[in-house]
C-alpha positions as CSV (number, residue, x, y, z in Angstrom):
1,X,31.0,2.7,-5.4
2,X,27.9,4.1,-3.8
3,X,25.9,1.8,-1.6
4,X,22.5,2.5,0.0
5,X,21.0,0.5,2.8
6,X,17.4,1.1,3.5
7,X,15.8,0.3,6.8
8,X,12.8,-2.0,6.9
9,X,10.8,0.9,8.1
10,X,11.9,3.0,5.1
11,X,11.0,0.2,2.7
12,X,7.6,-0.4,4.3
13,X,6.9,3.3,4.2
14,X,7.7,3.5,0.5
15,X,5.6,0.4,-0.2
16,X,2.8,2.0,1.8
17,X,3.0,5.2,-0.2
18,X,2.9,3.3,-3.4
19,X,-0.1,1.2,-2.3
20,X,-2.0,4.3,-1.1
21,X,-1.4,5.8,-4.6
22,X,-2.7,2.6,-6.2
23,X,-5.8,2.7,-4.0
24,X,-6.5,6.3,-5.0
25,X,-6.2,5.3,-8.7
26,X,-8.4,2.3,-8.3
27,X,-11.0,4.3,-6.4
28,X,-11.0,6.9,-9.2
29,X,-11.5,4.2,-11.8
30,X,-14.3,2.8,-9.8
31,X,-16.0,6.2,-9.5
32,X,-15.7,6.6,-13.2
33,X,-17.1,3.2,-14.0
34,X,-18.3,0.8,-11.3
35,X,-17.5,-2.6,-12.7
36,X,-16.6,-5.9,-11.0
37,X,-13.0,-5.5,-12.2
38,X,-12.7,-2.0,-10.7
39,X,-14.2,-3.2,-7.5
40,X,-11.7,-6.0,-7.4
41,X,-8.9,-3.6,-8.0
42,X,-10.0,-1.5,-5.0
43,X,-10.3,-4.6,-2.8
44,X,-6.8,-5.7,-3.8
45,X,-5.3,-2.4,-3.1
46,X,-7.0,-2.3,0.4
47,X,-5.7,-5.8,1.0
48,X,-2.2,-4.8,0.1
49,X,-2.3,-1.8,2.5
50,X,-3.7,-4.1,5.3
51,X,-0.8,-6.6,4.7
52,X,1.7,-3.8,4.8
53,X,0.3,-2.4,8.1
54,X,0.4,-5.9,9.5
55,X,4.1,-6.2,8.5
56,X,4.8,-2.8,10.0
57,X,3.3,-3.8,13.4
58,X,4.9,-7.3,13.3
59,X,8.3,-5.6,12.8
60,X,7.7,-3.8,16.1
61,X,7.0,-0.3,14.8
62,X,4.3,1.0,17.0
63,X,2.4,4.1,16.3
64,X,2.9,7.2,18.4
């Protein structure tokens, strides 16, 4: 049986990478067609990244 235990830092890093990719996709869609829905998708992706960064700092992982 293989077991993998990820650290919180690893999980947050992966979540951040996925959120950054989602933001890039949302921004591309907005550049192609600037609609309220596409603007909302960009705002939601930015909010997710902000929340992940807050969790990262709250967990005690300081930059540097």
